[in-house]
C-alpha positions as CSV (number, residue, x, y, z in Angstrom):
1,M,96.3,110.3,116.3
2,T,96.4,107.0,118.1
3,S,95.0,103.6,117.2
4,S,91.3,102.8,117.6
5,A,92.2,101.3,121.0
6,G,93.5,104.6,122.2
7,R,97.1,103.5,122.3
8,P,100.0,104.5,120.1
9,I,100.1,103.1,116.6
10,R,102.2,99.9,116.7
11,V,104.7,99.7,113.8
12,L,106.9,96.8,112.5
13,I,109.7,97.7,110.2
14,V,110.8,95.1,107.6
15,D,113.9,95.9,105.5
16,D,117.1,94.1,104.6
17,Q,119.2,97.2,105.3
18,A,120.1,97.7,108.9
19,M,120.6,101.4,108.4
20,V,117.2,101.9,107.0
21,R,115.6,100.0,109.8
22,Q,117.5,102.0,112.4
23,G,116.8,105.3,110.7
24,F,113.1,104.7,110.5
25,T,113.1,103.5,114.1
26,V,114.7,106.7,115.3
27,L,112.5,108.9,113.2
28,L,109.3,107.2,114.3
29,G,110.5,107.0,117.9
30,T,110.2,110.8,118.2
31,Q,106.4,110.6,117.6
32,P,104.3,110.4,120.8
33,D,101.5,108.6,119.0
34,I,103.7,105.9,117.2
35,E,105.6,103.0,118.8
36,V,108.0,100.8,116.9
37,V,107.4,97.3,118.2
38,G,109.9,95.3,116.2
39,E,112.2,95.0,113.2
40,A,112.9,92.2,110.7
41,K,115.6,91.9,108.0
42,D,113.6,89.8,105.5
43,G,110.1,88.7,104.5
44,E,110.1,85.5,106.5
45,G,111.2,87.3,109.6
46,G,108.6,90.0,109.0
47,V,105.8,87.4,108.9
48,A,107.1,85.8,112.1
49,R,107.5,89.2,113.9
50,A,104.1,90.4,112.7
51,A,102.5,87.3,114.4
52,E,104.5,88.0,117.6
53,T,104.0,91.7,117.9
54,A,100.5,92.3,116.4
55,P,101.4,95.6,114.7
56,D,98.9,98.1,113.4
57,V,101.2,99.0,110.5
58,V,104.1,97.2,108.8
59,L,106.7,99.2,106.9
60,M,107.6,96.7,104.2
61,D,110.5,96.8,101.8
62,I,109.7,95.1,98.5
63,R,113.1,93.9,97.3
64,M,114.6,91.5,99.9
65,P,116.4,88.2,99.7
66,G,114.4,85.0,100.3
67,I,110.8,85.8,100.8
68,G,110.3,89.2,99.3
69,G,107.9,92.0,100.3
70,I,105.1,90.9,98.1
71,E,104.8,87.4,99.5
72,A,105.3,88.6,103.0
73,T,102.6,91.2,102.6
74,E,100.2,88.6,101.3
75,R,101.0,86.2,104.2
76,I,100.7,89.0,106.9
77,T,97.4,90.4,105.6
78,T,95.9,87.0,105.0
79,A,96.7,86.0,108.6
80,N,95.5,89.2,110.0
81,P,93.4,91.5,107.7
82,D,93.5,94.3,110.3
83,V,97.2,94.8,109.8
84,K,98.0,97.6,107.3
85,V,101.1,97.2,105.1
86,L,102.9,100.3,103.9
87,V,105.3,99.4,101.1
88,L,108.7,101.0,101.0
89,T,110.2,101.6,97.6
90,T,113.1,103.5,96.0
91,F,111.2,104.5,92.8
92,D,107.8,106.1,92.6
93,L,106.8,103.7,89.8
94,D,108.6,100.5,91.1
95,E,107.4,97.6,88.9
96,Y,106.6,95.6,92.0
97,V,104.5,98.1,93.9
98,Y,101.3,97.3,92.0
99,D,101.7,93.6,92.8
100,A,102.2,94.5,96.5
101,L,98.9,96.5,96.4
102,R,97.1,93.5,95.0
103,A,98.7,91.3,97.6
104,G,97.0,93.4,100.3
105,A,99.3,96.5,100.9
106,S,97.4,99.7,101.8
107,G,99.8,102.1,100.1
108,F,103.4,102.9,99.5
109,L,106.1,105.4,100.4
110,L,109.4,106.4,98.9
111,K,112.4,105.6,101.1
112,D,113.7,109.2,100.8
113,A,110.5,110.6,102.4
114,S,111.0,113.1,105.2
115,S,110.4,112.3,108.8
116,E,107.1,114.2,108.7
117,Q,106.0,112.4,105.6
118,L,106.9,109.0,107.1
119,A,105.0,109.7,110.3
120,E,102.0,111.0,108.5
121,A,102.0,108.0,106.1
122,V,101.8,105.7,109.1
123,R,98.9,107.7,110.5
124,V,97.0,107.7,107.2
125,I,97.5,104.0,106.7
126,A,96.6,103.2,110.2
127,A,93.4,105.2,109.9
128,G,92.5,103.7,106.6
129,D,90.9,107.0,105.7
130,A,92.5,107.9,102.4
131,L,95.0,106.7,99.8
132,L,98.5,107.6,100.6
133,A,100.1,110.1,98.1
134,P,97.0,109.9,95.9
135,V,98.5,111.6,92.9
136,I,101.5,109.2,92.6
137,T,99.3,106.2,93.7
138,R,96.7,106.9,91.0
139,K,99.5,107.1,88.4
140,L,100.9,103.8,89.5
141,I,97.6,102.0,89.7
142,A,96.4,103.4,86.4
143,E,99.7,102.5,84.6
144,F,99.7,98.9,85.8
145,S,96.0,98.5,85.2
146,R,96.5,99.7,81.6
147,L,99.2,97.1,81.1
148,D,97.2,94.4,82.8
149,D,95.5,92.2,80.1
150,R,93.4,89.9,82.4
151,P,89.7,89.6,81.6
152,R,87.5,92.2,83.3
153,A,84.0,90.7,82.9
154,P,83.8,89.1,86.4
155,L,84.8,92.3,88.0
156,K,82.2,94.3,86.0
157,E,79.6,91.9,87.2
158,R,80.5,92.6,90.8
159,I,80.1,96.3,90.2
160,G,76.5,95.5,89.4
161,D,76.0,94.8,93.1
162,L,76.6,98.5,93.9
163,T,74.0,101.2,93.9
164,E,74.4,104.1,91.6
165,R,75.7,106.3,94.4
166,E,78.0,103.6,95.7
167,T,79.5,103.3,92.2
168,E,80.0,107.0,92.1
169,V,81.8,107.0,95.4
170,L,84.0,104.1,94.3
171,A,85.0,106.1,91.2
172,L,85.9,109.1,93.4
173,I,87.9,106.8,95.8
174,A,89.9,105.7,92.8
175,Q,90.7,109.3,92.0
176,G,92.4,109.6,95.4
177,L,89.7,111.7,97.2
178,S,89.3,111.5,100.9
179,N,85.9,111.1,102.6
180,G,85.8,114.8,103.3
181,E,86.6,115.6,99.6
182,I,84.0,113.2,98.4
183,S,81.4,114.6,100.8
184,R,82.0,118.1,99.4
185,H,82.0,116.8,95.8
186,L,78.6,115.1,96.3
187,F,77.2,117.6,98.7
188,V,76.4,115.0,101.3
189,A,77.5,114.6,105.0
190,E,80.9,113.0,105.5
191,Q,79.3,110.3,107.7
192,T,77.1,109.4,104.7
193,V,80.3,108.9,102.6
194,K,81.8,106.7,105.3
195,T,78.6,104.6,105.3
196,H,78.9,104.2,101.5
197,V,82.5,103.3,101.7
198,G,81.8,100.6,104.2
199,R,79.1,99.1,102.1
200,I,81.3,99.2,99.0
201,L,84.0,97.2,100.8
202,V,81.6,94.7,102.2
203,K,79.8,94.1,98.8
204,L,83.0,93.8,96.9
205,G,84.8,91.8,99.5
206,L,87.7,94.3,99.8
207,R,89.8,95.1,102.9
208,D,90.4,98.8,102.4
209,R,90.2,101.9,100.2
210,T,93.4,101.1,98.3
211,Q,92.0,97.7,97.2
212,A,88.8,99.5,96.2
213,A,90.8,101.9,94.0
214,V,92.7,99.0,92.4
215,F,89.3,97.2,91.8
216,A,87.9,100.4,90.2
217,Y,90.8,100.4,87.7
218,E,90.9,96.7,87.1
219,S,87.1,96.5,86.5
220,G,87.2,99.3,83.9
221,L,85.0,101.6,86.0
222,V,87.8,104.1,86.0
223,R,90.0,104.3,82.9
224,P,93.6,105.5,82.9
225,S,93.8,108.9,81.3
226,G,95.9,112.0,81.5
227,Y,99.1,110.2,82.5
């Protein structure tokens, strides 16, 4: 897979540990469809380097001195909504990951992931086709949504803008299903699903499928269960 422009996927690595940055650079450097275009040791540097290098994907550590990964993620995605941020974390239920998703991150990955998992994660996030590690991501989103006590009424009202089928597709997105899986579940063409997903994002003012999943939980459309 390459970017939509037909070139390698451009990746920026932001982590305060030099060995982590170097390790990821080496691992991704072996992939013909991925190009590491820069590194940064903190959030502030990450924001600056993202503006300089225009990456497709940013590998973002959460816990860094100074400007952390959450604020850096928000700044980067606000400045350029086309940039996808893949959060790096040590624990699969890191307390800050949910905040990073709400700040604009498109998914997360454990730092001990294999080289194959890392490369595939970059490709998935760059494509924007499906949630990364949907089982773990669903557990994380559901848990933090359950603990979140903010009022849901405004979000419920926004769901009213969706058609019945779009609401159904949104719920399936929140369950971690890809477009292909949704098409098989609903017995419709995959292109039809893509059209529904696009309309959902536009109507709800969301940037990608991950934010759509977060919205589905926060609005109460999908309730945490079975975790």
